C-alpha positions as CSV (number, residue, x, y, z in Angstrom):
1,M,102.1,268.2,87.2
2,L,101.6,265.5,84.5
3,T,100.3,262.1,85.6
4,Y,102.2,259.0,84.7
5,E,99.7,258.2,81.9
6,E,99.9,261.7,80.5
7,M,103.7,261.5,80.3
8,Q,103.2,258.1,78.4
9,Y,100.8,259.8,75.9
10,F,103.3,262.7,75.3
11,V,106.2,260.4,74.7
12,A,104.1,258.1,72.5
13,F,103.1,261.2,70.5
14,A,106.7,262.1,70.0
15,Q,107.3,258.6,68.6
16,D,104.2,258.1,66.6
17,G,103.6,261.6,65.4
18,T,99.8,261.6,65.3
19,L,97.1,261.8,68.0
20,T,95.1,259.1,66.3
21,K,97.9,256.5,66.6
22,V,98.4,257.4,70.3
23,A,94.7,257.0,71.0
24,E,94.7,253.6,69.2
25,Q,97.8,252.5,71.1
26,F,96.3,253.2,74.5
27,T,92.7,252.4,73.5
28,I,91.3,255.8,74.6
29,S,89.6,258.6,72.9
30,Q,91.4,261.2,70.8
31,P,90.0,264.1,72.9
32,T,91.7,262.5,76.0
33,I,95.1,262.7,74.1
34,T,94.4,266.2,73.0
35,R,93.8,267.3,76.6
36,A,97.0,265.6,77.7
37,M,98.9,267.5,75.1
38,K,97.4,270.8,76.3
39,K,98.2,270.0,79.9
40,A,101.8,269.2,79.0
41,E,102.1,272.6,77.4
42,E,100.5,274.3,80.5
43,T,102.8,272.3,82.8
44,F,106.0,273.3,81.1
45,D,104.7,276.8,80.5
46,V,106.4,277.1,77.1
47,P,105.2,276.4,73.6
48,L,105.8,272.7,72.7
49,F,104.0,272.4,69.4
50,D,103.9,273.8,65.9
51,R,100.3,274.1,64.9
52,T,98.6,274.1,61.5
53,K,94.9,274.1,60.8
54,N,94.6,270.3,60.8
55,S,97.6,269.0,62.8
56,I,100.1,269.6,65.5
57,S,103.8,268.5,65.7
58,L,106.5,269.0,68.3
59,N,108.8,271.9,68.1
60,E,112.3,271.8,69.4
61,C,111.2,272.4,73.0
62,G,108.6,269.7,72.6
63,K,111.2,267.2,71.4
64,L,113.4,268.0,74.4
65,A,110.4,267.7,76.7
66,A,109.7,264.2,75.2
67,R,113.3,263.1,75.7
68,E,113.3,264.2,79.3
69,L,109.9,262.7,80.0
70,S,111.1,259.4,78.5
71,I,114.0,259.3,80.9
72,L,111.6,260.1,83.8
73,L,109.3,257.3,82.7
74,K,112.2,254.8,82.7
75,Q,113.3,256.0,86.2
76,T,109.7,255.6,87.4
77,D,109.3,252.2,86.0
78,D,112.6,251.1,87.6
79,V,111.4,252.4,91.0
80,L,108.1,250.6,90.7
81,F,109.8,247.4,89.7
82,R,112.2,247.6,92.7
83,V,109.5,248.4,95.2
84,R,107.2,245.7,94.0
85,A,110.1,243.2,93.9
86,Y,111.0,244.1,97.5
87,D,107.4,243.6,98.6
88,K,107.1,240.3,96.8
89,A,110.4,239.1,98.3
90,N,109.0,239.9,101.8
91,R,105.9,237.8,101.1
92,T,107.1,235.2,98.7
93,I,110.1,233.0,98.1
94,A,110.5,233.1,94.3
95,I,112.5,230.2,92.9
96,G,113.6,230.2,89.3
97,S,114.7,227.0,87.6
98,A,116.4,226.2,84.3
99,A,114.5,222.9,84.0
100,A,111.1,221.6,84.9
101,V,112.4,219.4,87.6
102,E,111.3,218.9,91.1
103,I,114.0,218.9,93.7
104,P,113.1,216.5,96.5
105,G,112.9,218.2,99.9
106,L,113.5,221.8,98.6
107,I,109.9,223.0,98.9
108,Q,109.3,221.1,102.1
109,A,112.4,222.6,103.8
110,L,111.5,226.1,102.8
111,T,107.8,225.6,103.9
112,R,109.0,224.4,107.3
113,R,111.4,227.3,107.7
114,F,109.1,230.0,106.3
115,P,105.5,228.9,107.1
116,E,104.2,232.5,106.7
117,K,105.5,232.8,103.1
118,S,104.2,231.5,99.8
119,I,106.6,229.8,97.4
120,S,106.5,230.4,93.7
121,T,108.5,228.6,90.9
122,E,109.2,229.7,87.4
123,L,111.0,228.1,84.4
124,K,113.5,230.4,82.7
125,M,116.8,230.1,80.7
126,P,120.0,230.3,82.8
127,D,121.0,233.8,81.8
128,E,117.6,235.1,82.7
129,L,117.8,233.3,86.1
130,I,121.1,235.0,87.0
131,Q,119.8,238.3,85.9
132,G,116.7,237.7,88.0
133,L,118.8,236.8,91.0
134,E,120.8,240.0,90.7
135,Q,117.6,242.1,90.4
136,N,115.9,240.2,93.4
137,T,113.2,238.8,91.1
138,Y,114.3,235.4,92.5
139,Q,115.7,234.6,95.9
140,L,116.9,231.1,94.8
141,I,117.7,229.8,91.4
142,I,118.5,226.3,90.1
143,L,121.2,226.2,87.4
144,P,122.6,223.3,85.4
145,Y,126.2,224.5,86.1
146,V,128.1,226.4,88.7
147,P,128.0,230.1,88.1
148,E,131.4,231.8,87.6
149,S,130.9,234.7,90.0
150,N,132.2,234.2,93.6
151,S,129.3,236.4,94.9
152,Y,127.0,233.4,95.1
153,S,126.5,230.5,97.5
154,V,126.2,227.3,95.6
155,R,125.0,223.8,96.6
156,K,124.7,220.7,94.5
157,I,121.1,219.4,94.7
158,G,120.6,216.8,92.1
159,E,121.2,215.3,88.7
160,E,119.2,214.6,85.6
161,H,119.9,212.5,82.5
162,L,118.3,213.0,79.1
163,M,117.0,210.0,77.2
164,F,115.3,209.2,73.9
165,L,111.8,207.7,74.2
166,L,111.5,205.5,71.1
167,P,108.7,203.3,69.8
168,K,109.6,199.7,70.2
169,S,109.6,199.3,66.4
170,H,112.3,202.0,66.0
171,K,115.6,200.8,64.6
172,Y,117.5,202.0,67.6
173,A,115.1,200.7,70.3
174,H,117.3,197.8,71.2
175,R,120.3,200.0,71.9
176,K,121.7,200.4,75.4
177,S,122.7,204.1,74.6
178,L,122.4,206.4,71.7
179,S,124.1,209.7,70.7
180,L,122.4,212.9,69.6
181,A,124.4,212.7,66.3
182,E,123.0,209.3,65.5
183,M,119.4,210.6,65.8
184,N,120.2,213.9,63.9
185,G,117.9,214.2,60.9
186,E,114.9,212.4,62.4
187,N,111.7,214.1,63.2
188,L,110.9,214.3,66.9
189,L,108.2,215.4,69.3
190,L,109.3,218.2,71.7
191,Y,107.5,219.6,74.7
192,S,108.0,223.3,75.0
193,E,108.3,223.5,78.8
194,I,111.6,221.8,79.2
195,G,113.8,224.8,79.8
196,F,117.4,224.7,78.6
197,W,117.0,221.2,77.2
198,A,115.2,222.6,74.1
199,D,118.1,224.8,73.0
200,L,120.6,222.0,73.7
201,V,119.0,219.4,71.5
202,R,118.2,221.8,68.7
203,K,121.9,222.9,68.5
204,A,123.1,219.3,68.6
205,M,120.5,218.1,66.0
206,P,120.4,220.8,63.4
207,D,119.1,218.5,60.7
208,S,116.1,217.3,62.7
209,R,112.6,218.8,62.7
210,F,110.7,219.2,66.0
211,L,107.0,219.0,66.4
212,V,106.7,221.3,69.4
213,Q,103.7,220.9,71.8
214,N,102.8,223.5,74.4
215,E,100.3,221.5,76.4
216,R,101.3,218.5,78.5
217,Y,98.1,216.6,77.7
218,S,98.5,217.0,74.0
219,F,102.1,216.0,74.2
220,S,101.2,212.8,76.1
221,E,98.5,212.0,73.6
222,L,100.9,212.3,70.7
223,I,103.4,210.0,72.5
224,E,100.6,207.4,72.8
225,N,99.4,207.7,69.3
226,S,102.3,208.5,67.1
227,I,105.6,206.8,66.1
228,L,107.7,209.9,66.5
229,P,110.6,209.7,68.9
230,C,110.7,212.2,71.8
231,F,112.8,213.1,74.9
232,V,112.3,212.2,78.5
233,T,114.7,212.3,81.5
234,D,115.3,209.9,84.4
235,L,113.3,212.3,86.6
236,T,110.3,212.7,84.3
237,N,110.1,209.4,82.6
238,T,106.6,208.0,82.4
239,Q,106.1,204.4,81.3
240,Y,104.5,203.9,77.9
241,K,103.7,200.3,76.9
242,D,104.8,200.7,73.3
243,R,107.9,202.7,73.9
244,V,111.4,202.2,75.4
245,A,113.7,204.8,77.0
246,V,117.3,204.8,75.6
247,P,119.9,206.8,77.5
248,I,121.8,209.5,75.5
249,S,125.5,209.1,75.6
250,D,126.5,212.7,75.0
251,K,128.2,214.2,78.1
252,E,126.3,217.5,77.9
253,V,122.9,215.8,78.5
254,N,124.0,214.4,81.8
255,V,123.4,217.4,84.0
256,T,124.1,218.3,87.6
257,Y,121.9,220.9,89.2
258,Y,123.0,223.6,91.6
259,L,121.0,225.7,94.0
260,V,122.2,229.3,94.0
261,C,121.6,232.4,96.1
262,K,123.5,235.6,96.8
263,K,126.1,235.2,99.5
264,S,124.4,238.0,101.4
265,M,121.3,235.8,101.6
266,R,123.1,232.6,102.6
267,R,122.2,232.8,106.3
268,E,118.5,233.5,105.4
269,Y,118.3,230.3,103.4
270,A,120.5,228.1,105.6
271,A,117.7,225.6,105.8
272,V,118.3,224.5,102.2
273,F,122.1,225.1,102.1
274,D,123.2,223.3,105.3
């Protein structure tokens, strides 16, 4: 029988058409690919290739074999994913969140209830979180809205409010509140790890340009040494001597967070739902 890797090589050959490209894709020698092709033909016990002096190509049987092996690979990958996810769920409580926000008491409550398990957190977009919950990638997720499905248990766990962090010399620094539309067109600093907030402000400020930073330290340094406005929230606001935080008046930036799990897991995680 073909190994998982040999099936991959055969399917890749059907897609790429040359042994050289397959060898380059998997960073292995061409003779290894050639042996895998020969083994595939021996395994099926029918001719799979049309051969010329300098090349081989799949015949109709070979193309059928590649299609069937592609399906088998997908099924195998699905099985591996489900088994690994099940094992991870037994050893780890995976929490997915739509925003880089710490929910007071959540981790502590889970640690007290499940001292034998580790707890992991991950930042993803809301649609990815719901998909991950359905696939058991996450046991708990944090969303900025109540999901529509009635198959979930939901609990409100916090709020967060977006603000502009402006240099004190900015023309709007004296304002008690400010809308996204009023700042549309200005250049702003933007930290990449802010979850759904990034898409929200980009859509609301289509005429603005954003200088995106991936590292927290670099982002903080730019705040200290530039005059570009940026965003903070009431949960992440750090005091900067030459800047002032101005609340944003738009309703959509005043967010309520909800802890969500499958109803079938509600009793398991009663420690954070009761």
